[in-house]
C-alpha positions as CSV (number, residue, x, y, z in Angstrom):
1,X,-24.8,-326.1,26.9
2,X,-27.4,-325.1,29.0
3,X,-25.4,-323.5,31.4
4,X,-24.2,-321.2,29.1
5,X,-27.8,-319.8,27.6
6,X,-28.7,-319.3,31.5
7,X,-25.5,-316.6,31.9
8,X,-27.0,-315.1,28.9
9,X,-30.4,-314.8,29.9
10,X,-28.8,-313.3,33.2
11,X,-27.1,-310.9,32.0
12,X,-30.0,-309.5,29.8
13,X,-32.1,-309.3,33.4
14,X,-29.4,-307.5,34.7
15,X,-29.4,-304.7,31.8
16,X,-33.3,-304.6,31.5
17,X,-34.5,-301.2,32.0
18,X,-36.4,-300.9,35.4
19,X,-39.9,-300.1,34.6
20,X,-40.9,-296.4,35.2
21,X,-37.6,-295.1,33.7
22,X,-35.7,-294.3,30.4
23,X,-32.1,-294.2,29.4
24,X,-30.4,-290.9,30.1
25,X,-29.2,-290.7,26.2
26,X,-32.8,-290.6,25.2
27,X,-34.0,-287.9,27.6
28,X,-31.2,-285.8,26.3
29,X,-31.9,-286.4,22.8
30,X,-35.6,-286.0,23.1
31,X,-34.9,-282.4,25.4
32,X,-32.9,-281.4,22.5
33,X,-35.5,-282.5,19.7
34,X,-38.2,-280.3,22.2
35,X,-36.1,-277.4,22.6
36,X,-35.5,-277.2,18.9
37,X,-39.0,-277.6,18.1
38,X,-40.1,-274.8,20.4
39,X,-37.0,-272.7,18.5
40,X,-38.5,-273.2,15.4
41,X,-42.0,-272.5,16.2
42,X,-40.6,-269.3,18.2
43,X,-39.2,-268.4,14.7
44,X,-42.0,-268.9,12.8
45,X,-44.5,-267.3,14.9
46,X,-41.7,-264.2,14.7
47,X,-41.7,-264.3,11.2
48,X,-45.4,-264.7,11.1
49,X,-45.4,-261.7,13.3
50,X,-43.0,-259.7,11.8
51,X,-44.9,-260.5,7.8
52,X,-48.2,-259.3,9.7
53,X,-46.8,-255.6,11.3
54,X,-45.5,-255.4,7.6
55,X,-48.3,-256.1,5.7
56,X,-50.8,-254.0,8.0
57,X,-50.9,-249.8,7.4
58,X,-50.2,-247.9,10.0
59,X,-53.2,-245.9,11.6
60,X,-53.7,-242.4,11.1
61,X,-51.9,-240.7,13.8
62,X,-53.7,-239.4,17.0
63,X,-50.6,-236.1,17.2
64,X,-51.2,-234.9,13.7
65,X,-48.4,-235.3,10.9
66,X,-47.7,-232.0,8.9
67,X,-48.2,-232.3,5.0
68,X,-45.5,-230.8,3.2
69,X,-45.1,-229.2,-0.2
70,X,-42.3,-228.8,-2.2
71,X,-41.7,-226.6,-5.3
72,X,-39.9,-228.4,-8.6
73,X,-36.7,-228.0,-7.5
74,X,-37.4,-230.0,-4.2
75,X,-37.1,-226.6,-1.7
76,X,-39.8,-226.7,1.1
77,X,-42.8,-224.4,0.2
78,X,-44.8,-224.8,3.2
79,X,-46.2,-227.6,5.7
80,X,-49.8,-227.7,6.6
81,X,-50.0,-227.2,9.5
82,X,-53.8,-227.9,11.2
83,X,-53.7,-225.0,13.7
84,X,-50.1,-225.8,15.6
85,X,-47.0,-223.8,14.9
86,X,-45.1,-226.5,12.9
87,X,-42.9,-226.2,9.9
88,X,-41.2,-229.1,8.3
89,X,-37.5,-229.2,7.3
90,X,-35.6,-232.0,5.8
91,X,-33.4,-234.0,7.4
92,X,-30.6,-232.8,4.9
93,X,-31.3,-229.2,6.2
94,X,-30.9,-229.6,9.9
95,X,-27.5,-229.4,11.6
96,X,-25.4,-232.3,12.3
97,X,-25.2,-230.9,15.5
98,X,-28.7,-231.0,16.4
99,X,-28.8,-234.4,15.4
100,X,-25.8,-235.9,17.1
101,X,-27.6,-234.0,20.5
102,X,-30.6,-235.6,20.3
103,X,-29.1,-238.7,19.5
104,X,-26.4,-238.3,22.5
105,X,-29.2,-237.8,25.2
106,X,-32.0,-239.7,23.5
107,X,-30.9,-243.0,21.9
108,X,-27.0,-243.4,21.5
109,X,-27.6,-247.1,19.7
110,X,-30.7,-245.5,17.4
111,X,-29.2,-246.7,14.1
112,X,-28.4,-250.2,15.4
113,X,-31.8,-251.5,16.7
114,X,-34.8,-252.4,15.2
115,X,-36.7,-250.0,17.2
116,X,-36.2,-251.7,20.7
117,X,-33.2,-251.3,22.5
118,X,-32.8,-255.0,23.8
119,X,-29.5,-253.7,25.9
120,X,-31.3,-250.3,27.3
121,X,-34.4,-252.1,28.3
122,X,-31.8,-255.3,30.2
123,X,-30.2,-252.6,31.8
124,X,-33.2,-250.5,32.8
125,X,-34.7,-253.8,34.4
126,X,-31.4,-254.3,36.4
127,X,-31.0,-250.4,37.4
128,X,-35.0,-250.2,38.2
129,X,-34.6,-253.6,40.3
130,X,-31.8,-252.4,42.2
131,X,-33.4,-249.0,43.6
132,X,-37.0,-250.8,43.8
133,X,-38.4,-248.0,41.6
134,X,-38.4,-247.1,37.9
135,X,-35.2,-244.4,37.7
136,X,-34.7,-245.3,34.2
137,X,-36.3,-245.7,31.0
138,X,-35.4,-247.3,28.1
139,X,-37.5,-246.2,25.3
140,X,-35.9,-245.4,22.2
141,X,-36.3,-242.6,19.4
142,X,-38.6,-244.8,17.3
143,X,-40.7,-245.6,20.7
144,X,-41.4,-242.0,21.4
145,X,-42.3,-241.7,18.3
146,X,-45.2,-244.2,17.9
147,X,-46.1,-243.0,21.1
148,X,-46.6,-239.2,20.1
149,X,-48.3,-240.4,16.8
150,X,-50.7,-243.1,17.7
151,X,-51.0,-243.3,21.3
152,X,-51.9,-241.6,24.8
153,X,-49.1,-241.0,27.2
154,X,-51.1,-243.2,29.8
155,X,-48.3,-245.7,31.6
156,X,-49.8,-249.2,31.0
157,X,-48.8,-252.1,29.8
158,X,-51.0,-252.4,27.5
159,X,-49.8,-248.9,25.9
160,X,-46.4,-249.9,26.2
161,X,-46.8,-253.1,23.9
162,X,-48.9,-251.2,21.3
163,X,-45.6,-248.9,21.4
164,X,-43.4,-251.7,20.9
165,X,-45.6,-253.1,17.9
166,X,-45.5,-249.6,16.3
167,X,-42.5,-249.2,16.8
168,X,-41.1,-252.5,14.9
169,X,-43.8,-251.5,12.4
170,X,-42.0,-248.3,12.0
171,X,-38.6,-249.4,11.0
172,X,-40.0,-251.9,8.8
173,X,-41.6,-249.6,6.7
174,X,-39.5,-246.4,7.1
175,X,-35.8,-246.2,6.6
176,X,-33.3,-244.9,10.0
177,X,-33.3,-241.6,8.4
178,X,-36.9,-241.1,7.3
179,X,-37.7,-241.9,11.2
180,X,-35.5,-239.1,12.6
181,X,-36.7,-236.8,10.0
182,X,-39.9,-237.4,11.6
183,X,-39.2,-237.2,15.3
184,X,-37.5,-233.8,14.8
185,X,-39.8,-232.5,12.5
186,X,-43.8,-233.8,13.7
187,X,-44.1,-235.8,17.2
188,X,-41.3,-233.3,18.7
189,X,-42.8,-230.7,21.4
190,X,-40.8,-228.0,22.9
191,X,-43.4,-226.1,24.3
192,X,-45.5,-222.9,23.4
193,X,-47.7,-224.5,20.6
194,X,-44.2,-225.4,18.7
195,X,-43.9,-228.5,17.3
196,X,-40.9,-229.6,15.6
197,X,-37.2,-228.2,15.5
198,X,-38.1,-225.2,12.9
199,X,-40.5,-223.8,14.9
200,X,-38.1,-224.6,17.9
201,X,-35.8,-222.8,16.4
202,X,-37.8,-219.8,15.4
203,X,-39.2,-220.0,19.0
204,X,-36.1,-219.8,21.2
205,X,-33.8,-217.8,18.8
206,X,-35.6,-216.1,16.0
207,X,-33.6,-217.8,13.3
208,X,-33.9,-221.3,10.9
209,X,-33.0,-224.4,12.1
210,X,-30.2,-225.1,10.0
211,X,-28.6,-222.0,11.4
212,X,-28.2,-222.9,14.7
213,X,-24.8,-223.1,16.5
214,X,-23.8,-226.3,18.3
215,X,-24.5,-224.5,21.8
216,X,-28.2,-223.6,20.9
217,X,-28.5,-227.3,19.0
218,X,-27.7,-228.5,22.8
219,X,-30.2,-226.7,24.2
220,X,-32.9,-227.3,21.8
221,X,-32.1,-230.9,21.9
222,X,-33.0,-230.9,25.9
223,X,-36.8,-229.7,26.0
224,X,-38.4,-232.3,25.1
225,X,-37.7,-234.5,27.8
226,X,-40.1,-231.8,29.9
227,X,-40.8,-228.3,28.1
228,X,-42.3,-227.4,31.2
229,X,-38.9,-228.2,33.1
230,X,-36.0,-227.5,30.7
231,X,-37.4,-224.8,28.1
232,X,-35.6,-221.5,28.7
233,X,-38.6,-219.8,28.8
234,X,-40.0,-221.7,32.1
235,X,-36.8,-222.7,33.8
236,X,-33.2,-221.0,32.5
237,X,-31.0,-222.7,35.1
238,X,-32.8,-226.1,34.3
239,X,-32.3,-225.8,30.9
240,X,-28.4,-224.3,31.1
241,X,-28.0,-228.2,33.3
242,X,-29.4,-230.1,31.0
243,X,-27.6,-228.2,27.7
244,X,-24.1,-228.7,29.8
245,X,-25.0,-232.6,30.3
246,X,-26.0,-233.0,26.5
247,X,-22.2,-231.8,25.8
248,X,-20.8,-234.0,27.9
249,X,-22.8,-236.8,26.5
250,X,-21.9,-235.7,23.0
251,X,-18.2,-235.0,23.7
252,X,-17.6,-239.0,25.7
253,X,-19.6,-240.4,22.3
254,X,-17.5,-239.2,20.4
255,X,-19.7,-236.5,18.1
256,X,-17.6,-233.8,19.3
257,X,-14.4,-233.0,21.1
258,X,-14.2,-232.2,24.9
259,X,-12.9,-228.7,23.6
260,X,-15.9,-228.1,21.5
261,X,-18.2,-229.0,24.4
262,X,-16.4,-226.7,27.4
263,X,-16.4,-223.8,24.2
264,X,-20.2,-224.6,23.6
265,X,-21.0,-224.8,27.4
266,X,-19.3,-220.9,27.9
267,X,-21.2,-219.4,24.6
268,X,-23.7,-217.1,25.5
269,X,-27.3,-217.6,24.4
270,X,-29.9,-214.8,23.1
271,X,-33.0,-216.1,23.3
272,X,-36.3,-214.5,21.0
273,X,-38.8,-212.8,23.0
274,X,-41.3,-215.3,23.9
275,X,-44.6,-215.4,21.8
276,X,-43.1,-213.8,18.8
277,X,-44.4,-215.7,15.6
278,X,-43.1,-217.4,12.8
279,X,-42.7,-216.0,9.3
280,X,-45.3,-215.5,6.7
281,X,-46.0,-219.0,4.3
282,X,-44.4,-218.8,0.7
283,X,-46.7,-218.6,-2.1
284,X,-50.2,-218.6,-0.1
285,X,-52.4,-218.4,-3.0
286,X,-50.5,-221.4,-4.9
287,X,-50.4,-223.4,-1.5
288,X,-54.0,-223.0,-1.3
289,X,-55.0,-223.8,-4.6
290,X,-52.9,-226.6,-4.4
291,X,-55.0,-228.4,-1.2
292,X,-57.8,-227.5,-3.4
293,X,-56.9,-229.5,-6.2
294,X,-55.6,-232.5,-3.9
295,X,-58.6,-232.9,-2.2
296,X,-61.5,-231.8,-4.8
297,X,-59.8,-233.4,-7.6
298,X,-57.5,-236.1,-7.0
299,X,-59.5,-237.6,-4.1
300,X,-56.5,-236.9,-1.3
301,X,-58.9,-237.6,2.0
302,X,-59.1,-234.4,4.0
303,X,-58.1,-235.9,7.1
304,X,-55.1,-237.8,5.0
305,X,-54.3,-234.3,4.0
306,X,-54.0,-232.7,7.4
307,X,-53.2,-235.2,9.5
308,X,-51.8,-238.0,7.5
309,X,-48.1,-236.6,6.6
310,X,-48.3,-236.6,3.0
311,X,-45.5,-235.0,0.7
312,X,-46.9,-233.0,-2.1
313,X,-44.4,-231.9,-5.0
314,X,-45.6,-229.1,-7.0
315,X,-44.8,-227.4,-10.3
316,X,-43.9,-223.8,-8.5
317,X,-40.4,-222.3,-9.4
318,X,-39.6,-220.4,-5.7
319,X,-37.5,-218.0,-7.5
320,X,-39.9,-217.0,-10.4
321,X,-42.6,-217.1,-7.5
322,X,-40.6,-214.5,-5.6
323,X,-39.9,-212.8,-9.0
324,X,-43.6,-212.1,-9.7
325,X,-44.7,-210.9,-6.1
326,X,-42.2,-208.6,-6.5
327,X,-43.3,-207.4,-9.8
328,X,-46.8,-206.9,-8.3
329,X,-45.4,-205.3,-5.3
330,X,-43.5,-202.9,-7.3
331,X,-46.4,-202.0,-9.8
332,X,-48.8,-201.7,-6.8
333,X,-48.7,-199.2,-3.5
334,X,-49.8,-201.5,-0.6
335,X,-51.9,-198.9,0.4
336,X,-53.8,-198.8,-2.5
337,X,-57.6,-201.2,-3.2
338,X,-56.0,-201.8,-6.3
339,X,-55.6,-205.5,-6.9
340,X,-53.5,-207.9,-8.9
341,X,-53.0,-211.2,-10.1
342,X,-50.9,-213.3,-12.0
343,X,-50.0,-217.1,-13.7
344,X,-47.3,-218.2,-15.2
345,X,-47.2,-221.6,-17.3
346,X,-44.7,-223.4,-18.9
347,X,-45.9,-224.2,-22.6
348,X,-43.7,-227.6,-23.0
349,X,-45.1,-228.8,-19.7
350,X,-48.2,-227.0,-18.5
351,X,-46.6,-226.9,-15.4
352,X,-47.6,-224.1,-13.3
353,X,-44.2,-221.8,-12.5
354,X,-45.4,-218.9,-10.2
355,X,-49.3,-217.6,-9.0
356,X,-50.1,-214.7,-7.3
357,X,-53.8,-214.5,-6.5
358,X,-53.4,-210.9,-5.1
359,X,-51.5,-208.1,-3.2
360,X,-51.6,-209.4,0.4
361,X,-52.5,-212.8,1.2
362,X,-53.2,-211.4,5.0
363,X,-55.8,-209.2,4.2
364,X,-57.8,-211.2,1.8
365,X,-57.5,-214.8,0.7
366,X,-59.6,-214.8,-2.0
367,X,-57.3,-216.4,-5.3
368,X,-57.8,-214.1,-8.1
369,X,-55.3,-216.0,-10.2
370,X,-58.0,-219.0,-10.1
371,X,-61.4,-216.8,-10.1
372,X,-63.4,-217.1,-13.1
373,X,-65.1,-213.5,-12.5
374,X,-63.6,-211.3,-14.4
375,X,-64.2,-210.1,-18.0
376,X,-60.8,-210.6,-20.4
377,X,-61.6,-207.7,-22.4
378,X,-59.9,-207.9,-25.9
379,X,-57.2,-210.0,-24.6
380,X,-59.7,-212.8,-25.9
381,X,-59.6,-211.6,-29.1
382,X,-56.6,-214.3,-30.6
383,X,-59.4,-216.4,-30.3
384,X,-61.3,-214.8,-32.9
385,X,-58.4,-214.4,-35.1
386,X,-57.1,-218.3,-35.0
387,X,-60.6,-219.3,-35.8
388,X,-60.6,-217.0,-38.8
389,X,-57.1,-217.8,-39.9
390,X,-58.0,-221.9,-39.6
391,X,-61.1,-221.1,-41.8
392,X,-58.7,-219.2,-44.3
393,X,-61.3,-216.3,-44.1
394,X,-59.1,-213.9,-43.3
395,X,-55.2,-213.3,-43.5
396,X,-52.6,-210.9,-42.0
397,X,-53.6,-208.5,-44.8
398,X,-57.5,-209.1,-45.0
399,X,-58.9,-205.8,-44.4
400,X,-62.1,-204.3,-42.7
401,X,-63.2,-200.6,-42.4
402,X,-63.0,-199.6,-38.8
403,X,-65.9,-197.0,-37.9
404,X,-68.8,-196.7,-35.7
405,X,-70.6,-199.8,-36.8
406,X,-74.3,-201.6,-36.2
407,X,-74.1,-205.1,-36.8
408,X,-76.6,-207.3,-36.7
409,X,-77.3,-211.1,-35.7
410,X,-80.4,-213.7,-34.8
411,X,-81.3,-213.5,-38.2
412,X,-81.4,-209.6,-38.4
413,X,-83.7,-209.4,-34.9
414,X,-81.0,-207.9,-32.5
415,X,-78.4,-205.3,-32.8
416,X,-74.7,-204.9,-31.5
417,X,-72.8,-201.5,-31.4
418,X,-69.3,-201.9,-30.0
419,X,-67.2,-198.8,-29.6
420,X,-63.4,-198.5,-29.8
421,X,-61.6,-197.2,-26.8
422,X,-62.1,-193.5,-26.0
423,X,-64.3,-193.5,-29.2
424,X,-61.3,-193.1,-31.7
425,X,-61.5,-194.4,-35.1
426,X,-59.3,-194.7,-38.3
427,X,-62.5,-194.5,-40.2
428,X,-60.6,-196.1,-43.1
429,X,-59.5,-199.7,-44.1
430,X,-57.3,-201.2,-41.6
431,X,-55.4,-205.1,-41.9
432,X,-55.4,-208.0,-38.7
433,X,-52.1,-206.8,-38.0
434,X,-52.9,-203.6,-37.4
435,X,-56.2,-204.3,-35.7
436,X,-54.3,-206.3,-33.3
437,X,-51.6,-203.7,-32.6
438,X,-54.2,-201.4,-32.2
439,X,-56.9,-202.9,-30.6
440,X,-59.8,-202.3,-33.0
441,X,-63.0,-203.7,-31.5
442,X,-64.7,-202.8,-34.8
443,X,-62.5,-205.2,-36.8
444,X,-62.9,-207.9,-34.2
445,X,-66.9,-208.2,-34.2
446,X,-66.5,-208.2,-38.3
447,X,-64.6,-211.2,-37.8
448,X,-66.7,-213.0,-35.6
449,X,-69.8,-212.2,-37.5
450,X,-67.7,-213.7,-40.7
451,X,-66.8,-216.9,-38.9
452,X,-69.4,-217.3,-36.4
453,X,-69.4,-217.0,-32.7
454,X,-69.9,-221.0,-32.0
455,X,-66.9,-221.6,-34.1
456,X,-64.8,-219.2,-31.5
457,X,-65.9,-220.9,-28.7
458,X,-65.2,-224.4,-29.6
459,X,-61.4,-223.0,-31.0
460,X,-61.6,-221.5,-26.9
461,X,-62.3,-224.8,-25.8
462,X,-59.7,-226.5,-26.8
463,X,-57.4,-223.8,-25.7
464,X,-58.8,-224.9,-22.4
465,X,-61.3,-222.0,-21.6
466,X,-63.4,-223.6,-19.6
467,X,-65.5,-220.9,-18.5
468,X,-69.2,-220.0,-19.6
469,X,-69.7,-218.9,-23.0
470,X,-72.0,-217.3,-25.5
471,X,-72.3,-217.0,-29.1
472,X,-72.8,-213.3,-29.1
473,X,-71.2,-210.7,-31.4
474,X,-69.7,-209.4,-27.6
475,X,-67.9,-212.7,-27.0
476,X,-65.4,-211.1,-29.9
477,X,-64.6,-208.5,-27.2
478,X,-63.9,-210.8,-24.2
479,X,-67.2,-209.9,-22.3
480,X,-67.6,-213.4,-20.7
481,X,-65.5,-213.9,-17.2
482,X,-62.5,-216.1,-17.2
483,X,-59.8,-217.1,-14.8
484,X,-56.0,-216.0,-15.7
485,X,-55.2,-219.6,-15.1
486,X,-57.3,-220.2,-18.3
487,X,-55.7,-217.4,-19.9
488,X,-52.3,-218.1,-19.6
489,X,-52.7,-221.9,-20.3
490,X,-54.5,-221.3,-23.6
491,X,-52.0,-219.0,-24.4
492,X,-49.3,-221.4,-23.6
493,X,-50.9,-223.4,-26.6
494,X,-49.5,-220.7,-29.4
495,X,-46.3,-220.4,-28.1
496,X,-46.1,-224.3,-28.4
497,X,-46.8,-224.3,-31.6
498,X,-50.2,-225.5,-31.4
499,X,-49.6,-228.5,-29.1
500,X,-51.8,-228.1,-25.4
501,X,-50.7,-229.7,-22.3
502,X,-53.1,-229.9,-19.6
503,X,-52.1,-227.8,-16.9
504,X,-50.4,-228.7,-13.5
505,X,-49.7,-228.2,-10.1
506,X,-49.0,-231.0,-9.0
507,X,-46.4,-233.7,-10.2
508,X,-47.0,-236.4,-7.4
509,X,-47.9,-236.9,-3.7
510,X,-46.9,-239.3,-1.6
511,X,-47.7,-240.9,1.9
512,X,-45.8,-240.5,5.0
513,X,-44.0,-244.0,4.5
514,X,-43.0,-242.6,0.7
515,X,-46.0,-244.9,-0.8
516,X,-47.0,-243.4,-4.1
517,X,-50.4,-241.9,-4.2
518,X,-51.0,-239.9,-7.1
519,X,-48.4,-239.3,-10.0
520,X,-49.1,-236.7,-12.8
521,X,-49.4,-237.8,-16.6
522,X,-50.3,-234.4,-18.5
523,X,-52.2,-234.7,-21.3
524,X,-50.6,-233.5,-24.4
525,X,-52.8,-232.9,-27.8
526,X,-52.2,-230.8,-30.8
527,X,-55.1,-229.1,-31.2
528,X,-53.7,-226.3,-33.7
529,X,-51.7,-226.9,-36.6
530,X,-48.4,-224.9,-35.9
531,X,-48.4,-223.0,-38.9
532,X,-51.6,-221.0,-37.9
533,X,-50.6,-221.1,-34.2
534,X,-47.3,-219.2,-35.9
535,X,-48.9,-216.6,-37.6
536,X,-50.7,-215.5,-35.0
537,X,-47.8,-215.5,-32.9
538,X,-46.0,-213.5,-35.3
539,X,-49.0,-211.0,-35.6
540,X,-49.3,-210.7,-31.7
541,X,-45.6,-209.6,-31.6
542,X,-46.8,-206.3,-33.2
543,X,-48.7,-205.7,-29.9
544,X,-45.1,-204.4,-28.6
545,X,-44.8,-202.2,-31.7
546,X,-44.3,-198.3,-31.9
547,X,-47.7,-197.1,-31.1
548,X,-49.8,-200.0,-30.1
549,X,-51.4,-200.7,-27.1
550,X,-48.2,-202.7,-25.3
551,X,-45.5,-200.0,-26.3
552,X,-44.5,-198.5,-23.5
553,X,-43.5,-201.8,-22.1
554,X,-41.6,-202.7,-25.4
555,X,-38.0,-201.8,-24.2
556,X,-38.3,-203.3,-20.8
557,X,-38.1,-206.9,-22.8
558,X,-34.9,-207.8,-24.3
559,X,-36.3,-211.0,-26.1
560,X,-39.0,-212.3,-28.7
561,X,-42.4,-212.0,-26.8
562,X,-46.3,-211.9,-28.4
563,X,-49.2,-211.1,-26.4
564,X,-52.3,-209.0,-26.0
565,X,-53.7,-206.7,-23.7
566,X,-57.4,-206.3,-22.8
567,X,-59.2,-203.7,-20.7
568,X,-62.7,-203.0,-19.9
569,X,-64.2,-200.7,-17.5
570,X,-63.4,-202.7,-14.5
571,X,-60.1,-204.9,-15.6
572,X,-56.6,-204.1,-17.1
573,X,-55.1,-207.5,-18.4
574,X,-51.9,-208.6,-20.3
575,X,-51.3,-211.8,-21.7
576,X,-48.4,-212.6,-23.4
577,X,-45.5,-215.5,-24.2
578,X,-42.1,-216.6,-25.0
579,X,-41.3,-219.8,-26.6
580,X,-40.6,-220.9,-22.6
581,X,-43.4,-219.2,-20.4
582,X,-46.9,-217.9,-21.2
583,X,-48.3,-215.3,-18.5
584,X,-51.3,-213.5,-17.6
585,X,-51.5,-210.4,-15.8
586,X,-54.9,-209.1,-14.3
587,X,-55.2,-205.8,-12.4
588,X,-58.2,-204.6,-10.8
589,X,-60.7,-204.1,-8.0
590,X,-62.7,-206.7,-6.3
591,X,-65.9,-205.0,-6.5
592,X,-66.7,-203.9,-9.6
593,X,-65.0,-200.3,-9.1
594,X,-64.4,-198.2,-12.4
595,X,-60.9,-198.0,-13.3
596,X,-58.5,-195.0,-14.3
597,X,-56.8,-194.5,-17.4
598,X,-53.4,-194.5,-16.0
599,X,-54.5,-197.8,-13.9
600,X,-55.5,-199.5,-17.1
601,X,-52.2,-199.7,-18.2
602,X,-50.7,-201.2,-15.1
603,X,-51.0,-205.0,-16.0
604,X,-48.5,-204.6,-18.9
605,X,-45.7,-203.4,-16.9
606,X,-45.9,-206.0,-14.1
607,X,-46.1,-208.6,-17.2
608,X,-43.1,-206.9,-18.7
609,X,-41.1,-206.5,-15.0
610,X,-41.9,-210.5,-14.5
611,X,-41.1,-211.7,-18.1
612,X,-37.8,-210.2,-18.1
613,X,-36.7,-211.2,-14.7
614,X,-37.9,-214.6,-14.6
615,X,-35.8,-215.8,-17.6
616,X,-33.0,-213.7,-17.1
617,X,-30.4,-216.7,-16.8
618,X,-32.2,-217.8,-20.1
619,X,-31.0,-217.1,-23.3
620,X,-33.4,-215.2,-25.7
621,X,-34.7,-217.8,-28.3
622,X,-36.6,-216.8,-31.6
623,X,-40.4,-218.4,-31.5
624,X,-39.7,-221.4,-34.6
625,X,-41.3,-221.0,-38.0
626,X,-43.0,-224.4,-39.5
627,X,-42.3,-225.8,-42.6
628,X,-45.7,-224.4,-44.0
629,X,-45.2,-221.3,-43.4
630,X,-44.1,-218.8,-46.1
631,X,-43.1,-214.7,-46.1
632,X,-43.8,-212.5,-48.5
633,X,-43.5,-208.7,-48.6
634,X,-46.4,-206.9,-48.9
635,X,-47.7,-203.5,-49.6
636,X,-49.7,-202.6,-46.5
637,X,-52.2,-200.3,-48.5
638,X,-53.6,-203.0,-50.9
639,X,-52.6,-205.8,-49.0
640,X,-50.9,-207.0,-52.1
641,X,-47.5,-208.2,-52.9
642,X,-45.2,-205.3,-53.1
643,X,-43.0,-204.1,-56.0
644,X,-40.0,-201.4,-55.9
645,X,-42.9,-199.2,-56.6
646,X,-45.3,-199.7,-53.8
647,X,-44.0,-197.0,-50.8
648,X,-43.5,-199.0,-47.1
649,X,-43.5,-202.7,-48.0
650,X,-43.4,-204.6,-44.9
651,X,-42.5,-208.7,-44.7
652,X,-45.4,-210.5,-43.8
653,X,-46.1,-214.4,-42.7
654,X,-48.5,-216.9,-44.1
655,X,-49.5,-220.3,-44.0
656,X,-48.6,-221.7,-47.6
657,X,-51.2,-221.0,-50.0
658,X,-52.7,-217.8,-48.2
659,X,-50.2,-215.5,-49.3
660,X,-51.4,-212.9,-52.3
661,X,-51.1,-213.5,-55.4
662,X,-51.5,-210.4,-56.8
663,X,-48.9,-206.6,-57.1
664,X,-49.8,-203.8,-55.7
665,X,-48.7,-202.5,-59.4
666,X,-48.0,-203.4,-62.9
667,X,-45.1,-201.7,-63.1
668,X,-41.9,-202.7,-61.1
669,X,-39.9,-205.3,-60.2
670,X,-41.5,-207.7,-57.3
671,X,-39.7,-207.3,-53.8
672,X,-37.7,-210.7,-53.0
673,X,-39.3,-212.8,-50.2
674,X,-36.1,-213.4,-48.7
675,X,-35.3,-209.4,-48.4
676,X,-32.8,-208.5,-51.2
677,X,-32.7,-205.6,-52.2
678,X,-36.3,-204.8,-50.4
679,X,-36.7,-201.5,-50.1
680,X,-35.9,-200.0,-46.5
681,X,-39.4,-200.5,-43.9
682,X,-39.8,-197.2,-41.8
683,X,-40.0,-198.0,-37.8
684,X,-37.9,-200.0,-36.5
685,X,-35.9,-202.9,-38.2
686,X,-36.0,-206.9,-37.6
687,X,-31.8,-205.7,-36.8
688,X,-32.9,-203.1,-34.3
689,X,-35.1,-205.8,-32.3
690,X,-32.4,-208.3,-32.5
691,X,-30.0,-205.7,-31.0
692,X,-32.5,-205.1,-28.6
693,X,-33.2,-208.7,-27.5
694,X,-29.7,-209.8,-26.6
695,X,-27.9,-206.6,-25.6
696,X,-28.0,-205.7,-21.7
């Protein structure tokens, strides 16, 4: 028994590990545990680093990013270039051949890596080690973009580390297509102060980037490697050699066929003479106004606006803008010093669809469309008449005697003596419709004296007039300066049945990374009851009747339209609207030079030309009549209800309860308001109007 115990003890002594040594299985387990822990810690560090990079805002680029401005349809209007030759084009507008050429020569795995091409780095290390020199690089497009945007070109390790971090940040915050779009537009230099593919296309070939051929695209793609070496303006042989290399690479990578590559190599390229400037900016006055609004009203930092690559989406319609510019050009010869401004607003949304601030932006950048320096003249009268209609102190048939008159005000301490145009007076009673059609000044001052100038100012403010106004009798004749933008937006309230929508030029602004910086929410408010807006609109249609102030352009407009002319010694206005568009046109000289009789009629033709062509694709629409409006036949001579014994009756509209109740004659039968069995009117009938609106 003792011997058995002794054997066990002996075996135990033999298997007991020697001091200082551990079992192999335990060491392996601990090594695996250690490596696994390191991997977890490394993974956690990578996750933390990724979260940190994602949360950090990218710095403001040392290489300025152009801000882009778009119209209501998403078409590019302009790029804000900060003095550099740069013009933005969305990725969809860049030829696939140019994108493929760039990928083939610069970064063929661009759509697969995360900003850093690990395979490319490994290959470059091996090649450079074999040659004991830096003969091959591994920078991705994203790294190049990061370097050009945020860093210098110094070849230091610290710069390379920052470049890698910024590249990863760009990949985390932007899509691949956004990075490619930025690279081709903002961060690529082609020499001769040209940045981006659109500037390069115009610089080398005098065309838009979307018109480039395969051969031209390959040539342009080769230039950024070194503009001094590969630009056809500096070394045409080097440029051609690199173009052929790119075409070969495109074929080997499957972007094109070998046959296409060979045909492109043989294509003769026709270069633009160096130094030729790009085309003039579109809608330049609107562009300047958008910049002012973004910085002064919306609080966009000026440096961010100029260099932050923000995208501004606007209300402009480029087609309508072109129509406006052409209308002004047709009416005013270039050699003439006479100037013009035009603003068109959609009454339903408040969106500014077109803006012309002058005849030639290159000669003078002063924006007359938003300048509050010109008197509107009689174009201001609708605000007076709207006030009177709302107070029920006048209706369409209210009469005043139009003759030379001295008006007293300020409790009789002062007088005011207005004159009619060319000192012509009916020297008899006229009603409101005739006063509007003929733009009678005496009638307007009678009205403002009756309703109160302070009440007229209240009305103007509700409609959106913000310029300085004073409660004087001369206010009725538009003696206080306003801007065309104010006038267009105020008349838009009438077109929109009394609902004012705040005028808007910017719908939203996005940062370079797509973050929403601003989105418009135009305020809508009913400031006029629809029945009063309609009655005034109906009266303002008479401006285009025979013998009225805008009768000369009546035949040009084939749709229902209302408006008001305005003339001073230095200014000519035509402000009018359809249900879809309110437009203000001003014509005059910049230095208070008196306009001639002929020049005073130039605003209306511009208005008619623009309105008809801008809406040519829109079917004509009648102004909708509110429920609280009634129409009756009246006797123009007396302003009373017409009977079949009254000569020349006309149909007139009234807010219900304000229509006449007495008849023009105790004898005869009342003319029914629906027009049945009504005596024929003299002049143009509603049927003539309808045919004119729908014909042509």
